[in-house]
N, C-alpha and C positions, 0 to 999 in steps of 0.2 A: 504494500498498499504506500510506501513512500515515495513520492513525486517526482523527487531529484535523482532516482536511481534511473539509468537508461537502462530501457528494455531491450535493447539491442546490446546489450554490453557483458562483458566476461563475469562483473562484478554481479551483476542481476544474474547470471546462472548460477553463480555459486552461492548465492542468496535464495535462490529456488531450491538446490540441491540440499543445503543444510535445513530449509523448511521440511523437503520431503523426507529427510532421514527422521527429523523431531516427529511429524506426522505420524510416519509408520511406526516408531517405537512407543507412540501413544495410544495406536489400534486405530488411527484416523486415515483409513485406508483409500477414501474420497478425494482427500486434502493432497495426501503424500500423492496420490496418484497424477492428479493437476499439477504438483510441482514438479514431479519428475518428468512430465510429460514436455516442460520448457528444457530441462537438461537433454531429455533423449533427443529433442530436437535439435539443440545447439549442439551433441556430438556428431551428426547426421549435416548439419551445415555450419561448421566451427568458422566460418569467413560470417557470415551473417552476423554473429556475434561476437567477434574479434577475439576468437579463442586462437591462441597460438600453439604450438605445437606443444610444448611442454605443460601447458595448461590443460590441452585435451588428455595429454598420456596421464597427469595428476588424475584428473576425474574418473578416468577408464582403468587405472590404479588401486583404486578407493576400494575396498570391500563392501561398502555400505552404499554402492552404486554399480554396482558391477549390471551386465545386462541381464543378469540372470536374476539377480535383486529386482531390478528394475520390471522386469518380467513376472514376478511374483506379486508385485505389487500394483500391477495392471490387473 
């Protein structure tokens, strides 16, 4: 809901990733899925979110946000 965060930025993706993890830990699957949807789109289209190779690799290496984990949430 922070209006100053650019929704097309790596920072926004990072915030959504964190929200997804928190929502998933609380059992709020619908909210987690909505947040992870942004993450998944950014992983598929990294240039659209300004994700450099290092940031994308870090997101993919995170055990909380593997494709398997995202799939379980969806």
